ZADO-1210 file (C-alpha; in nm, 4 decimals, padded with zeros to 6 digits):
<atoms>
<atom x="09.7183" y="09.9845" z="08.3724" code="MET" pos="1"/>
<atom x="09.9451" y="10.0187" z="08.7023" code="GLU" pos="2"/>
<atom x="10.1232" y="10.2898" z="08.5093" code="ASP" pos="3"/>
<atom x="09.8114" y="10.4849" z="08.4229" code="VAL" pos="4"/>
<atom x="09.6877" y="10.4473" z="08.7922" code="ILE" pos="5"/>
<atom x="10.0033" y="10.5873" z="08.9315" code="SER" pos="6"/>
<atom x="09.9861" y="10.8772" z="08.6527" code="GLN" pos="7"/>
<atom x="09.6618" y="10.9619" z="08.7846" code="GLU" pos="8"/>
<atom x="09.7489" y="10.9624" z="09.1585" code="SER" pos="9"/>
<atom x="10.0624" y="11.1662" z="09.1304" code="ASN" pos="10"/>
<atom x="10.0760" y="11.5558" z="09.0946" code="PRO" pos="11"/>
<atom x="10.0939" y="11.6589" z="08.7364" code="LEU" pos="12"/>
<atom x="10.4092" y="11.8327" z="08.6496" code="LYS" pos="13"/>
<atom x="10.3366" y="11.9657" z="08.2892" code="SER" pos="14"/>
<atom x="10.0736" y="12.1043" z="08.0804" code="ASP" pos="15"/>
<atom x="10.1095" y="11.8225" z="07.8221" code="GLU" pos="16"/>
<atom x="10.0014" y="11.5795" z="08.0925" code="LYS" pos="17"/>
<atom x="09.7134" y="11.7777" z="08.2134" code="GLN" pos="18"/>
<atom x="09.5865" y="11.7923" z="07.8651" code="ILE" pos="19"/>
<atom x="09.6130" y="11.4185" z="07.8380" code="THR" pos="20"/>
<atom x="09.4488" y="11.3530" z="08.1569" code="VAL" pos="21"/>
<atom x="09.1728" y="11.5951" z="08.0827" code="ASP" pos="22"/>
<atom x="09.1010" y="11.4460" z="07.7556" code="SER" pos="23"/>
<atom x="09.0553" y="11.1055" z="07.9245" code="ASN" pos="24"/>
<atom x="08.7776" y="11.2401" z="08.1419" code="ILE" pos="25"/>
<atom x="08.5853" y="11.3020" z="07.8096" code="GLN" pos="26"/>
<atom x="08.6423" y="10.9227" z="07.6987" code="ARG" pos="27"/>
<atom x="08.4931" y="10.6290" z="07.8442" code="ILE" pos="28"/>
<atom x="08.7206" y="10.3239" z="07.9156" code="PRO" pos="29"/>
<atom x="08.4849" y="10.0478" z="07.7784" code="LEU" pos="30"/>
<atom x="08.2335" y="09.9904" z="07.5106" code="PHE" pos="31"/>
<atom x="07.8751" y="10.0206" z="07.6054" code="HIS" pos="32"/>
<atom x="07.5933" y="09.8334" z="07.4547" code="VAL" pos="33"/>
<atom x="07.2560" y="09.7064" z="07.6275" code="SER" pos="34"/>
<atom x="07.2166" y="09.3515" z="07.7083" code="LEU" pos="35"/>
<atom x="06.9098" y="09.3134" z="07.4871" code="ALA" pos="36"/>
<atom x="07.1168" y="09.4628" z="07.1785" code="LYS" pos="37"/>
<atom x="07.4109" y="09.2442" z="07.2412" code="LEU" pos="38"/>
<atom x="07.1916" y="08.9486" z="07.2550" code="THR" pos="39"/>
<atom x="06.9974" y="09.0183" z="06.9449" code="ILE" pos="40"/>
<atom x="07.3049" y="09.0953" z="06.7436" code="MET" pos="41"/>
<atom x="07.5088" y="08.7923" z="06.8652" code="PHE" pos="42"/>
<atom x="07.2194" y="08.5503" z="06.7892" code="VAL" pos="43"/>
<atom x="07.1278" y="08.7174" z="06.4599" code="ALA" pos="44"/>
<atom x="07.4810" y="08.7131" z="06.3442" code="THR" pos="45"/>
<atom x="07.5468" y="08.3718" z="06.4694" code="PHE" pos="46"/>
<atom x="07.8215" y="08.4805" z="06.6899" code="GLY" pos="47"/>
<atom x="08.0052" y="08.7114" z="06.4363" code="LEU" pos="48"/>
<atom x="07.9186" y="09.0211" z="06.6444" code="TYR" pos="49"/>
<atom x="08.1594" y="08.9115" z="06.9025" code="GLN" pos="50"/>
<atom x="08.4318" y="09.0342" z="06.6745" code="ILE" pos="51"/>
<atom x="08.2890" y="09.3723" z="06.6669" code="TYR" pos="52"/>
<atom x="08.2267" y="09.3603" z="07.0330" code="TRP" pos="53"/>
<atom x="08.5784" y="09.2716" z="07.1263" code="PHE" pos="54"/>
<atom x="08.7300" y="09.5202" z="06.8713" code="TYR" pos="55"/>
<atom x="08.5199" y="09.8039" z="07.0414" code="LYS" pos="56"/>
<atom x="08.6281" y="09.7154" z="07.3757" code="GLN" pos="57"/>
<atom x="09.0004" y="09.7343" z="07.2983" code="TRP" pos="58"/>
<atom x="08.9574" y="10.0364" z="07.0818" code="GLN" pos="59"/>
<atom x="08.8269" y="10.2076" z="07.3868" code="ALA" pos="60"/>
<atom x="09.0708" y="10.0874" z="07.6267" code="LEU" pos="61"/>
<atom x="09.3421" y="10.1695" z="07.3910" code="LYS" pos="62"/>
<atom x="09.2161" y="10.5235" z="07.3819" code="GLU" pos="63"/>
<atom x="09.1628" y="10.5821" z="07.7396" code="TYR" pos="64"/>
<atom x="09.4617" y="10.4126" z="07.8763" code="TYR" pos="65"/>
<atom x="09.6994" y="10.4935" z="07.5862" code="ASP" pos="66"/>
<atom x="09.7891" y="10.1396" z="07.5606" code="LEU" pos="67"/>
<atom x="10.0209" y="09.9968" z="07.3052" code="ASP" pos="68"/>
<atom x="09.7651" y="09.7362" z="07.1676" code="ALA" pos="69"/>
<atom x="09.6368" y="09.6898" z="06.8254" code="TRP" pos="70"/>
<atom x="09.2708" y="09.6150" z="06.8635" code="PRO" pos="71"/>
<atom x="09.2038" y="09.4430" z="06.5338" code="ILE" pos="72"/>
<atom x="09.4524" y="09.1793" z="06.6242" code="ALA" pos="73"/>
<atom x="09.2887" y="09.1499" z="06.9688" code="ARG" pos="74"/>
<atom x="08.9485" y="09.1038" z="06.8386" code="CYS" pos="75"/>
<atom x="09.0910" y="08.8182" z="06.5840" code="ILE" pos="76"/>
<atom x="09.2851" y="08.6413" z="06.8516" code="PHE" pos="77"/>
<atom x="09.0291" y="08.6727" z="07.1431" code="THR" pos="78"/>
<atom x="09.1557" y="08.3418" z="07.2921" code="VAL" pos="79"/>
<atom x="09.4659" y="08.5161" z="07.3946" code="PHE" pos="80"/>
<atom x="09.3266" y="08.8429" z="07.5000" code="TYR" pos="81"/>
<atom x="09.0067" y="08.7605" z="07.6628" code="THR" pos="82"/>
<atom x="09.1532" y="08.7090" z="08.0200" code="HIS" pos="83"/>
<atom x="09.3342" y="09.0512" z="08.0005" code="SER" pos="84"/>
<atom x="09.0210" y="09.2283" z="07.8703" code="LEU" pos="85"/>
<atom x="08.8004" y="09.0924" z="08.1878" code="PHE" pos="86"/>
<atom x="09.0800" y="09.1955" z="08.4131" code="VAL" pos="87"/>
<atom x="09.0798" y="09.5450" z="08.2755" code="TYR" pos="88"/>
<atom x="08.7010" y="09.5678" z="08.3479" code="VAL" pos="89"/>
<atom x="08.7340" y="09.4224" z="08.6954" code="ASN" pos="90"/>
<atom x="09.0425" y="09.6578" z="08.7635" code="GLU" pos="91"/>
<atom x="08.8562" y="09.9598" z="08.6243" code="TYR" pos="92"/>
<atom x="08.5649" y="09.8991" z="08.8790" code="ILE" pos="93"/>
<atom x="08.8010" y="09.8759" z="09.1437" code="LYS" pos="94"/>
<atom x="08.9874" y="10.2095" z="09.0408" code="GLU" pos="95"/>
<atom x="08.6330" y="10.3655" z="09.0871" code="ASP" pos="96"/>
<atom x="08.6141" y="10.2107" z="09.4659" code="ASN" pos="97"/>
<atom x="08.3177" y="10.0165" z="09.3664" code="ARG" pos="98"/>
<atom x="08.2670" y="09.6240" z="09.3953" code="SER" pos="99"/>
<atom x="08.0832" y="09.3974" z="09.1666" code="TYR" pos="100"/>
<atom x="08.0607" y="09.0293" z="09.1926" code="ARG" pos="101"/>
<atom x="08.1583" y="08.8249" z="08.9047" code="TRP" pos="102"/>
<atom x="08.4135" y="08.5676" z="08.8321" code="ASN" pos="103"/>
<atom x="08.5856" y="08.7215" z="08.5520" code="HIS" pos="104"/>
<atom x="08.8673" y="08.4588" z="08.5200" code="SER" pos="105"/>
<atom x="08.6177" y="08.1628" z="08.5183" code="ALA" pos="106"/>
<atom x="08.4008" y="08.3404" z="08.2479" code="LEU" pos="107"/>
<atom x="08.7181" y="08.3959" z="08.0485" code="ALA" pos="108"/>
<atom x="08.8219" y="08.0554" z="08.0643" code="THR" pos="109"/>
<atom x="08.4778" y="07.9464" z="07.9614" code="ALA" pos="110"/>
<atom x="08.4830" y="08.1594" z="07.6733" code="TYR" pos="111"/>
<atom x="08.8153" y="08.0254" z="07.5446" code="VAL" pos="112"/>
<atom x="08.7459" y="07.6713" z="07.6196" code="LEU" pos="113"/>
<atom x="08.4109" y="07.7067" z="07.4039" code="LEU" pos="114"/>
<atom x="08.5841" y="07.8781" z="07.1142" code="ILE" pos="115"/>
<atom x="08.8582" y="07.5988" z="07.1192" code="VAL" pos="116"/>
<atom x="08.6256" y="07.3184" z="07.1261" code="VAL" pos="117"/>
<atom x="08.3999" y="07.4755" z="06.8474" code="SER" pos="118"/>
<atom x="08.7258" y="07.5191" z="06.6415" code="SER" pos="119"/>
<atom x="08.8322" y="07.1726" z="06.6917" code="ILE" pos="120"/>
<atom x="08.4669" y="07.0376" z="06.5988" code="LEU" pos="121"/>
<atom x="08.4680" y="07.2512" z="06.2774" code="ASN" pos="122"/>
<atom x="08.7597" y="07.1029" z="06.1609" code="LYS" pos="123"/>
<atom x="08.6435" y="06.7418" z="06.1675" code="ILE" pos="124"/>
<atom x="08.5084" y="06.6390" z="05.8294" code="GLU" pos="125"/>
<atom x="08.2730" y="06.3595" z="05.9592" code="VAL" pos="126"/>
<atom x="08.0826" y="06.3867" z="06.2762" code="LEU" pos="127"/>
<atom x="07.8138" y="06.1880" z="06.4462" code="PRO" pos="128"/>
<atom x="07.4736" y="06.3929" z="06.4392" code="THR" pos="129"/>
<atom x="07.5247" y="06.4629" z="06.8192" code="PHE" pos="130"/>
<atom x="07.8290" y="06.6251" z="06.7721" code="PHE" pos="131"/>
<atom x="07.7077" y="06.8080" z="06.4511" code="ILE" pos="132"/>
<atom x="07.4334" y="06.9436" z="06.6857" code="LEU" pos="133"/>
<atom x="07.6850" y="07.0573" z="06.9558" code="ILE" pos="134"/>
<atom x="07.9062" y="07.2117" z="06.7044" code="SER" pos="135"/>
<atom x="07.6077" y="07.4327" z="06.5836" code="ILE" pos="136"/>
<atom x="07.4983" y="07.5309" z="06.9369" code="PHE" pos="137"/>
<atom x="07.8428" y="07.5885" z="07.0837" code="ILE" pos="138"/>
<atom x="07.8753" y="07.9363" z="06.9424" code="PRO" pos="139"/>
<atom x="07.5532" y="08.0418" z="07.0855" code="LEU" pos="140"/>
<atom x="07.6966" y="07.9372" z="07.4351" code="ALA" pos="141"/>
<atom x="07.9533" y="08.1573" z="07.3822" code="VAL" pos="142"/>
<atom x="07.7129" y="08.4509" z="07.4536" code="LEU" pos="143"/>
<atom x="07.6891" y="08.3787" z="07.8161" code="TYR" pos="144"/>
<atom x="08.0431" y="08.4578" z="07.9164" code="PRO" pos="145"/>
<atom x="08.0055" y="08.7874" z="07.6906" code="LEU" pos="146"/>
<atom x="07.6726" y="08.8556" z="07.8239" code="TYR" pos="147"/>
<atom x="07.8194" y="08.8536" z="08.1927" code="GLU" pos="148"/>
<atom x="08.1138" y="09.0397" z="08.0870" code="ALA" pos="149"/>
<atom x="07.8828" y="09.3265" z="07.9383" code="GLN" pos="150"/>
<atom x="07.6709" y="09.3333" z="08.2447" code="LYS" pos="151"/>
<atom x="08.0158" y="09.4081" z="08.4452" code="ALA" pos="152"/>
<atom x="08.0878" y="09.6723" z="08.1812" code="ILE" pos="153"/>
<atom x="07.7586" y="09.8347" z="08.1974" code="ASN" pos="154"/>
<atom x="07.7752" y="09.8569" z="08.5791" code="PHE" pos="155"/>
<atom x="08.1419" y="10.0118" z="08.5463" code="ALA" pos="156"/>
<atom x="08.0221" y="10.2702" z="08.3187" code="LEU" pos="157"/>
<atom x="07.7003" y="10.3609" z="08.5411" code="GLU" pos="158"/>
<atom x="07.8584" y="10.6813" z="08.7060" code="PRO" pos="159"/>
<atom x="07.9894" y="10.8037" z="08.3545" code="LEU" pos="160"/>
<atom x="07.8027" y="11.0285" z="08.0653" code="ASP" pos="161"/>
<atom x="07.8028" y="10.7988" z="07.7468" code="TYR" pos="162"/>
<atom x="07.6073" y="10.7738" z="07.4445" code="GLU" pos="163"/>
<atom x="07.3157" y="10.5297" z="07.4799" code="ASP" pos="164"/>
<atom x="07.3839" y="10.2211" z="07.2621" code="ASN" pos="165"/>
<atom x="07.0540" y="10.0269" z="07.3221" code="SER" pos="166"/>
<atom x="06.8607" y="10.0406" z="06.9829" code="SER" pos="167"/>
<atom x="06.9206" y="09.8843" z="06.6546" code="LEU" pos="168"/>
<atom x="07.0782" y="10.0892" z="06.3805" code="THR" pos="169"/>
<atom x="07.0095" y="10.0525" z="06.0105" code="TRP" pos="170"/>
<atom x="07.3471" y="09.8681" z="05.9879" code="LEU" pos="171"/>
<atom x="07.2429" y="09.6212" z="06.2487" code="ASN" pos="172"/>
<atom x="06.9491" y="09.5592" z="06.0589" code="TRP" pos="173"/>
<atom x="07.1482" y="09.4999" z="05.7213" code="ILE" pos="174"/>
<atom x="07.3374" y="09.2503" z="05.9212" code="TRP" pos="175"/>
<atom x="07.0183" y="09.0617" z="06.0664" code="ILE" pos="176"/>
<atom x="06.8659" y="09.0691" z="05.7286" code="ALA" pos="177"/>
<atom x="07.1909" y="08.9122" z="05.5339" code="LEU" pos="178"/>
<atom x="07.2385" y="08.6553" z="05.8373" code="LEU" pos="179"/>
<atom x="06.8602" y="08.5664" z="05.8411" code="GLY" pos="180"/>
<atom x="06.8977" y="08.3685" z="05.5413" code="PHE" pos="181"/>
<atom x="07.1937" y="08.1848" z="05.6889" code="TYR" pos="182"/>
<atom x="06.9900" y="08.0990" z="05.9818" code="TRP" pos="183"/>
<atom x="06.7013" y="07.9677" z="05.7724" code="ALA" pos="184"/>
<atom x="06.9541" y="07.7021" z="05.6162" code="MET" pos="185"/>
<atom x="07.0678" y="07.6172" z="05.9765" code="VAL" pos="186"/>
<atom x="06.7116" y="07.5399" z="06.0637" code="ILE" pos="187"/>
<atom x="06.6541" y="07.3525" z="05.7672" code="TYR" pos="188"/>
<atom x="06.9548" y="07.1538" z="05.8131" code="ALA" pos="189"/>
<atom x="06.8605" y="07.0707" z="06.1634" code="LEU" pos="190"/>
<atom x="06.5010" y="06.9390" z="06.0420" code="THR" pos="191"/>
<atom x="06.6759" y="06.7192" z="05.7921" code="VAL" pos="192"/>
<atom x="06.9148" y="06.5772" z="06.0660" code="LEU" pos="193"/>
<atom x="06.6377" y="06.5159" z="06.2972" code="VAL" pos="194"/>
<atom x="06.4560" y="06.3145" z="06.0355" code="ARG" pos="195"/>
<atom x="06.7531" y="06.1313" z="05.9343" code="LEU" pos="196"/>
<atom x="06.8303" y="06.0194" z="06.3059" code="ALA" pos="197"/>
</atoms>
């Protein structure tokens, strides 16, 4: 990121660099989505939307900063790249000489811990009812750090002209319909567990 900042502050010495910088002006550095849509899609897909969310964030950063990064890998191995993503968000806000109060490091740590705990609980074959309930609702708790990060991202993008991403598309509705059945099974399983407990 420092290389990008230094390139932007130094005088340009070639037409090629001028074209690169001009093309960056047309791009946005991060993925915008309304908080309502993020929440709906995250809950409706039982957290699967976060994979797409991370992919779109890293894809935007890669194109804007010309990063040597592979967005697909970074959206799969989120526990290794969440901190750096949140740092990019924070640094971009600072680049624009603006300030936004959020504890990006603590939020990234909370996200990673929730993912790790959820993964451990899912690998244990026999769990007491209490831990089964926790393992079901931990994925929903993951939404909080991502929600706060998106708030910061939307703040960062305020001065820019970007395409609105607040309404649900037909593809979003397909995902919601497909995973609606899964939600029904989860609710049914919870009622059975409550009766047995």
